[in-house]
C-alpha positions in Angstrom: 12.7 -2.1 -17.9 16.2 -3.2 -16.3 19.2 -1.6 -14.7 21.3 0.1 -16.7 18.0 1.3 -18.4 16.5 2.8 -15.9 20.0 4.6 -14.9 19.7 6.4 -18.5 16.6 6.9 -18.7 16.9 8.9 -15.5 20.3 10.4 -15.8 18.1 11.8 -19.8 14.8 12.7 -18.5 17.4 14.8 -16.2 19.5 16.2 -18.3 15.8 17.2 -20.6 14.5 19.0 -17.4 16.2 22.0 -17.7 15.8 22.3 -21.4 11.8 21.7 -21.9 8.7 22.7 -20.3 7.2 19.5 -21.1 9.5 17.3 -19.8 9.0 18.0 -16.3 7.0 16.0 -14.7 9.0 13.5 -15.6 12.1 13.6 -13.0 12.7 15.1 -10.7 16.5 18.3 -11.1 19.1 16.6 -10.6 19.7 18.3 -6.3 16.0 17.2 -5.9 18.3 14.5 -3.9 21.8 14.4 -2.8 24.3 11.9 -5.0 24.7 9.5 -2.7 20.7 9.5 -2.7 20.8 9.3 -6.6 22.8 6.5 -6.8 20.4 4.1 -3.8 17.1 5.5 -6.6 19.2 4.2 -9.4 21.4 0.6 -8.2 18.6 -3.0 -8.4 17.9 -3.2 -5.3 14.2 -2.2 -3.4 15.0 -0.4 0.6 11.6 0.4 2.4 13.3 3.4 3.0 13.9 4.8 -0.4 10.0 3.8 -1.5 8.8 7.3 -1.8 11.2 8.2 -4.5 10.8 4.6 -6.4 7.1 5.2 -7.1 7.9 9.3 -7.3 10.7 9.1 -10.1 9.1 5.5 -11.2 6.2 4.7 -11.2 4.2 4.9 -14.2 0.2 6.1 -12.7 2.3 9.0 -10.6 4.9 10.2 -14.2 1.2 10.0 -16.2 -0.7 12.2 -13.9 2.4 14.7 -13.7 2.4 15.4 -17.0 -1.4 15.4 -16.8 -0.3 18.6 -14.2 2.0 20.6 -16.3 -0.1 20.7 -19.0 -3.3 21.8 -16.8 -1.0 24.5 -15.8 -1.7 26.4 -19.0 -6.1 25.8 -18.8 -8.8 28.2 -17.3 -9.1 27.6 -13.9 -12.4 27.2 -12.2 -14.0 30.8 -12.4 -13.1 30.6 -16.1 -14.5 28.0 -16.9 -17.7 28.4 -15.4 -17.6 32.1 -17.0 -17.6 30.8 -19.9 -20.8 28.4 -19.1 -22.8 31.9 -18.4 -22.0 33.3 -21.5 -23.5 30.8 -23.3 -26.3 30.5 -21.7 -27.3 34.7 -22.3 -26.0 34.4 -26.0 -28.7 31.4 -25.8 -31.2 33.7 -24.1 -30.8 36.6 -26.8 -31.8 34.1 -29.2 -35.1 33.6 -27.7 -37.7 36.2 -30.1 -40.6 34.8 -28.6 -42.0 33.7 -32.3 -41.7 30.5 -31.5 -42.8 28.2 -27.7 -40.9 25.7 -28.8 -37.3 27.1 -30.4 -37.6 29.4 -26.6 -38.3 26.8 -24.2 -35.5 24.3 -26.4 -33.2 28.0 -26.0 -34.1 28.2 -22.1 -34.2 25.2 -21.8 -30.1 24.3 -22.3 -29.4 27.6 -20.8 -30.4 26.7 -17.3 -28.1 23.2 -17.8 -25.7 25.6 -19.3 -25.6 27.4 -15.5 -26.4 24.3 -13.7 -23.2 23.6 -15.2 -21.6 26.9 -14.3 -22.6 25.5 -10.5 -21.3 22.7 -10.6 -18.6 23.3 -12.0 -15.9 22.6 -8.9 -11.8 21.2 -9.8 -9.6 24.0 -10.6 -5.2 23.1 -10.8 -5.7 23.2 -7.0 -8.4 20.0 -6.7 -6.1 18.1 -9.2 -2.9 18.6 -7.8 -4.5 17.4 -4.1 -5.9 15.1 -6.0 -2.8 13.5 -7.5 -0.7 14.2 -4.8 -2.9 11.9 -3.0 -2.5 9.5 -5.3 1.1 9.7 -5.2 0.5 8.7 -1.2 -1.6 5.6 -1.3 0.6 4.3 -4.0 3.6 4.9 -1.7 0.8 2.5 0.7 0.2 0.4 -1.7 4.0 -0.5 -1.9 4.7 -0.2 1.7 2.5 -3.0 2.6 3.2 -5.0 -0.1 6.8 -5.2 0.4 6.2 -6.6 4.3 3.8 -8.5 2.8 6.1 -9.9 -0.1 8.8 -10.4 3.6 6.1 -12.1 5.3 5.1 -14.5 3.2 9.3 -15.4 3.4 9.0 -16.5 5.9 6.3 -18.4 6.0 7.6 -20.3 3.1 10.6 -20.9 5.3 8.3 -22.6 8.2 6.3 -24.6 5.7 9.1 -26.4 3.7 10.4 -27.4 7.1 7.0 -28.8 7.5 6.8 -30.6 5.0 10.4 -32.3 6.6 8.6 -33.4 9.3 6.1 -34.9 7.3 8.6 -36.6 5.0 10.0 -38.4 8.4 6.3 -38.6 9.5 5.1 -40.8 6.6 8.1 -43.2 6.2 7.6 -43.2 9.9 4.1 -44.7 9.6 5.2 -46.4 6.4 7.3 -49.1 8.4 5.1 -49.4 10.7 2.4 -50.7 8.4 4.8 -53.4 7.7 5.4 -54.7 11.1 1.9 -54.3 11.5 1.9 -51.7 14.2 0.0 -49.0 11.2 -2.9 -49.0 9.7 -3.1 -48.3 6.5 -5.5 -45.7 6.9 -2.6 -43.6 9.2 -0.6 -44.1 6.2 -2.8 -42.5 3.8 -2.9 -39.8 6.5 0.5 -39.5 6.8 0.2 -38.9 3.2 -2.7 -36.6 2.7 -1.0 -34.6 4.8 2.5 -33.9 3.6 -0.1 -33.2 -0.3 -1.8 -30.3 1.2 1.4 -29.5 2.7 3.4 -29.4 -1.2 0.4 -27.8 -2.2 0.7 -24.8 0.5 4.2 -24.4 -0.4 3.6 -23.9 -4.4 0.9 -21.5 -3.3 3.1 -19.3 -1.3 6.0 -19.4 -3.7 3.3 -18.3 -6.5 2.7 -15.2 -4.0 5.9 -14.3 -3.3 6.5 -14.2 -7.2 3.0 -11.7 -7.3 4.1 -9.7 -4.2 7.8 -9.0 -5.7 5.9 -8.3 -9.9 3.5 -6.5 -8.5 6.4 -3.8 -6.2 8.5 -4.0 -9.6 6.4 -2.7 -11.9 5.2 -0.2 -9.2 8.1 0.8 -8.8 9.6 1.0 -12.9 11.4 -2.1 -13.4 10.7 -4.9 -15.1 8.4 -7.1 -14.1 9.9 -10.0 -14.6 13.2 -8.5 -12.8 15.5 -9.4 -10.1 16.2 -7.0 -8.1 17.3 -7.4 -4.7 14.5 -6.9 -1.9 16.2 -6.1 1.5 14.6 -7.0 4.6 12.1 -4.9 6.4 14.0 -2.1 8.6 13.4 -3.0 12.4 11.1 -1.8 14.7 11.1 1.3 17.0 8.3 -0.2 19.7 8.4 3.3 20.8 6.9 5.0 19.0 3.2 4.1 20.3 3.7 6.1 23.7 4.1 9.5 21.4 0.6 8.0 19.6 -2.8 9.6 20.9 -5.3 9.5 19.1 -7.1 13.1 20.9 -3.9 15.2 20.1 -3.4 13.4 16.5 -6.2 13.9 15.1 -6.1 17.6 15.0 -3.6 16.9 12.3 -5.2 13.9 11.4 -7.7 16.2 9.9 -5.7 19.6 9.0 -3.4 17.3 7.0 -6.6 14.3 5.1 -6.5 15.0 1.6 -10.2 13.8 0.9 -11.4 16.5 3.3 -8.0 19.2 1.5 -9.8 18.0 -1.7 -13.5 18.7 -1.1 -12.4 22.8 0.7 -11.2 23.3 -2.1 -14.8 22.4 -4.0 -16.7 23.9 -2.2 -14.4 27.1 -2.4 -15.2 27.0 -5.7 -19.0 26.1 -6.0 -21.2 28.5 -6.7 -24.8 26.5 -6.6 -25.9 26.7 -3.0 -27.3 22.4 -3.6 -23.5 22.3 -4.2 -22.2 24.2 -1.5 -24.5 22.7 1.0 -23.1 18.7 0.2 -20.2 19.4 0.4 -20.5 21.7 4.1 -21.9 17.9 4.8 -19.4 16.1 2.8 -16.3 17.7 5.1 -18.2 17.4 8.2 -18.8 13.6 7.8 -15.1 13.5 6.4 -14.5 14.7 9.7 -16.5 12.0 11.5 -14.9 9.1 10.0 -10.3 10.8 10.3 -11.1 10.6 13.9 -13.0 8.1 13.3 -10.8 6.6 11.4 -7.5 7.3 13.5 -9.4 5.3 16.8 -9.6 2.6 14.9 -5.8 1.6 14.1 -4.6 3.1 17.7 -6.4 0.0 18.3 -4.7 -2.4 16.0 -1.3 -1.2 16.9 -2.0 -2.0 20.7 -3.9 -5.5 19.3 -0.3 -6.2 17.1 1.8 -5.5 20.4 -0.3 -7.6 22.0 0.5 -10.0 20.0 3.7 -9.2 19.3 4.7 -9.5 22.5 2.9 -13.1 22.9 4.6 -14.4 20.5 7.9 -13.5 22.0 6.4 -15.9 24.8 5.8 -18.5 23.4 8.9 -18.4 21.6 11.5 -18.5 24.8 8.7 -20.9 26.2 9.8 -22.9 22.9 13.8 -22.0 22.9 13.7 -24.0 26.4 12.3 -27.1 24.9 14.7 -26.9 21.8 17.0 -26.5 24.6 16.4 -29.2 26.8 16.4 -31.2 23.2 19.7 -30.4 22.5 20.9 -32.2 25.3 18.2 -34.9 24.7 20.3 -35.0 21.1 23.6 -35.5 22.7 22.5 -38.1 24.9 21.0 -40.3 22.9 17.5 -40.0 24.4 15.4 -38.4 21.4 14.3 -40.0 18.5 15.3 -38.1 15.3 11.6 -37.5 14.4 10.9 -36.1 18.0 13.8 -33.5 17.5 13.0 -33.3 13.9 9.1 -32.3 15.5 10.7 -30.5 18.2 12.8 -28.0 15.4 9.6 -27.7 13.7 8.1 -26.3 17.0 11.2 -24.4 17.5 11.1 -22.7 14.0 6.9 -22.0 13.8 7.8 -19.8 17.0 10.2 -17.6 15.6 8.4 -17.5 12.4 5.4 -16.3 14.5 8.0 -13.3 16.2 9.2 -12.2 12.9 5.2 -11.4 11.7 3.9 -10.3 14.1 6.6 -8.0 14.6 5.8 -7.1 10.5 2.2 -6.9 11.9 2.5 -4.1 14.4 5.6 -2.2 12.0 3.0 -2.1 9.6 0.0 -1.1 12.3 2.3 2.0 13.1 3.1 3.1 10.0 -0.1 3.1 8.6 -1.2 5.1 11.9 1.4 7.3 10.7 0.3 8.3 7.6 -3.9 9.0 9.1 -2.2 11.0 10.5 0.0 13.0 8.0 -2.9 13.7 5.6 -4.1 9.6 4.4 -6.9 8.6 7.2 -9.8 7.9 4.9 -13.3 9.0 4.9 -15.2 6.8 2.9 
């Protein structure tokens, strides 16, 4: 939907939230955010720090889940459902007269199945609420990852275009050399092939940029072909790493984990000893995997930090080479091809700093998500 429509929709839903229970799932009340925050959510910009709000207010899956949860508030509890199954089983057994072995056997089999359904019923409103909360947070994580990928793709696209200019220049040189007999035709063909490969890479990256933009638009409430202003990712605060300690953070990660909370709730609702034992084993396994996931993600953070520091060193070296090339250009002691090649190397190393910085940022974000309940347990 376009910007004007999004604003009208949000205002309309905010009005109806106070007049009908059936609409409460569609939007937050006006007091949920400040006026400034509402304006940011309603404008035609996409900023990293508002992704959580955009997903909550505009994502179709989240809105449908909110509506479904509202409907389920009047549904029977897990105990109520189980009791209905047991009452039905008792009614079936009441039909057993001993007059027909076949009829009695069928009634008994059906009664046992109903009792099994009662024992296995572990869903209630709280299970659904936790599941939908987990889904919403997963969508925020996906939006964050796509926004980071989008920015990295734009950086790669810029370098690919710079490399295309270099390869065009190289092709011109090879063609000139061929004309005077200095280069062979195979050298020209090789230069043409390199240029074609770069052109194909540019087309592929442009398609990736477009796909990521469309995915973000649909996920966050715009039309797929809208053109919101997608802002850059916030600057990475590397001091966050100093506060990470998986040995200490694992306790919080376990306490917050949504998958574990859901299984704990199912365990409370379970009646069957087999179901309880199965869930008990699953929860033990969940806790182990939460710890392993947190440790693994911490290592990813450290490895990303090393990659970033290496990229910075490489860029600093290339920056010095670029300064030398600039001096040579002023003195006229460097060819246009050599200068373009050095410029391309310089921009490539600079881009690598940006890309590894974003990798580090994403690694830290995922670590925090794991601590705050989203560590995978599968």
